[in-house]
C-alpha positions in Angstrom: 112.0 127.7 125.7 115.4 127.0 127.2 115.0 124.4 130.0 112.2 122.0 129.4 110.6 119.2 131.3 109.2 115.8 130.1 106.9 113.0 131.2 107.1 109.3 130.3 104.7 106.5 130.7 104.6 102.8 129.8 101.4 100.9 129.1 101.0 97.3 128.1 98.4 96.5 125.5 97.0 93.2 124.3 97.6 94.0 120.7 100.3 93.9 118.0 102.5 96.9 117.5 100.8 97.3 114.1 97.4 97.4 115.7 98.6 100.0 118.2 100.0 102.2 115.5 96.9 101.9 113.3 94.8 103.3 116.2 97.4 106.0 117.1 97.6 107.2 113.5 93.9 107.2 112.7 92.5 110.7 113.2 88.9 109.5 113.6 89.9 107.1 116.4 92.2 109.6 118.0 89.1 111.7 118.8 87.8 108.8 120.9 90.8 108.3 123.1 92.0 111.9 123.2 88.6 113.3 124.2 88.6 116.8 122.6 92.3 117.3 122.1 93.5 118.1 118.6 96.4 115.8 117.7 98.2 115.4 114.3 100.6 112.5 114.2 103.6 113.0 112.0 105.2 110.5 109.7 108.1 108.3 110.8 110.4 106.1 108.9 110.5 103.6 111.8 107.1 101.9 112.1 107.8 101.4 115.9 107.7 105.2 116.5 105.1 107.9 116.0 105.9 111.6 116.9 103.5 114.5 116.9 103.5 118.2 117.8 101.0 119.1 120.5 99.7 122.6 120.7 96.8 123.7 122.8 95.2 126.0 120.2 92.5 127.2 122.6 95.1 128.0 125.3 98.3 129.0 123.6 99.7 130.2 126.9 99.3 126.8 128.5 102.9 125.7 127.7 104.5 129.2 127.6 103.2 129.7 124.0 105.2 126.8 122.7 104.2 123.5 121.2 105.3 120.3 123.0 106.2 117.0 121.4 104.7 113.5 122.0 106.5 110.4 120.9 104.9 106.9 121.0 107.3 103.9 120.8 106.0 100.4 120.6 107.8 97.2 121.3 106.4 93.7 120.9 106.8 91.6 124.1 105.3 88.2 123.5 101.5 88.5 123.6 101.5 92.2 124.4 103.0 95.4 123.1 104.7 97.9 125.5 103.8 101.4 124.4 106.1 104.1 125.8 104.7 107.6 125.6 107.2 110.5 126.1 105.8 114.0 126.2 108.7 116.6 126.0 109.3 120.3 125.6 107.1 121.1 128.5 107.4 124.4 130.5 108.8 123.4 133.9 106.4 124.0 136.8 103.7 125.2 134.4 100.0 124.4 134.7 100.1 122.4 131.4 102.8 120.1 132.8 100.7 119.6 136.0 97.5 118.8 134.0 99.4 116.4 131.7 101.0 114.6 134.7 97.6 113.5 135.9 95.9 113.5 132.5 98.1 111.1 130.6 97.0 108.1 132.8 93.4 108.8 131.8 94.2 109.3 128.2 96.1 106.0 128.1 93.3 104.2 129.9 91.0 105.3 127.1 93.5 104.2 124.5 93.9 100.8 126.1 90.1 100.3 126.3 89.7 101.3 122.6 92.5 99.0 121.4 91.5 96.0 123.6 87.7 96.2 123.6 86.7 98.8 121.0 85.2 100.9 123.9 86.0 103.9 126.0 88.0 104.2 129.2 87.9 101.4 131.7 89.6 100.7 134.9 93.0 99.0 135.3 94.9 100.7 132.6 98.2 98.9 133.3 100.0 102.2 133.4 103.4 102.7 135.0 104.9 106.2 135.4 108.6 106.1 134.8 111.4 108.6 134.7 113.0 109.6 131.4 116.3 107.9 130.6 119.3 109.6 132.2 117.3 111.5 134.8 118.0 111.4 138.5 114.5 112.1 139.8 112.0 109.7 141.2 109.4 108.0 139.0 106.6 110.3 138.0 108.6 113.4 139.0 108.7 116.3 136.6 112.2 116.1 135.2 114.1 119.0 133.5 115.9 118.0 130.2 
């Protein structure tokens, strides 16, 4: 895939970065907030980051037949943790990109609910769509890398 697009989101969680990472890295818990999506986190040297390859095995054509990459970065900010999610290597203008642009807010709402209450998705997820660093687009816009 030559030109790719990416999406970035920030969410603020009432938890420590260690608590956030524990939920992100736990395959049993991942099934609760990812709702049917297979997700294998990789190993990172830096405990503030977690990167995984994302491949829709049931729909290989969804991203032009290529895997995409999701990176989670957590930063302690007083009583909360800012979690930045960047989903990159997405086929520009593809259906997968369009689904993810509206789907990540729901996914992160489920994650927030799981971390803060132990339950499933709730309202008021504290999500802010932002443009990737160095892009010239508007927030939430699909940006070519």
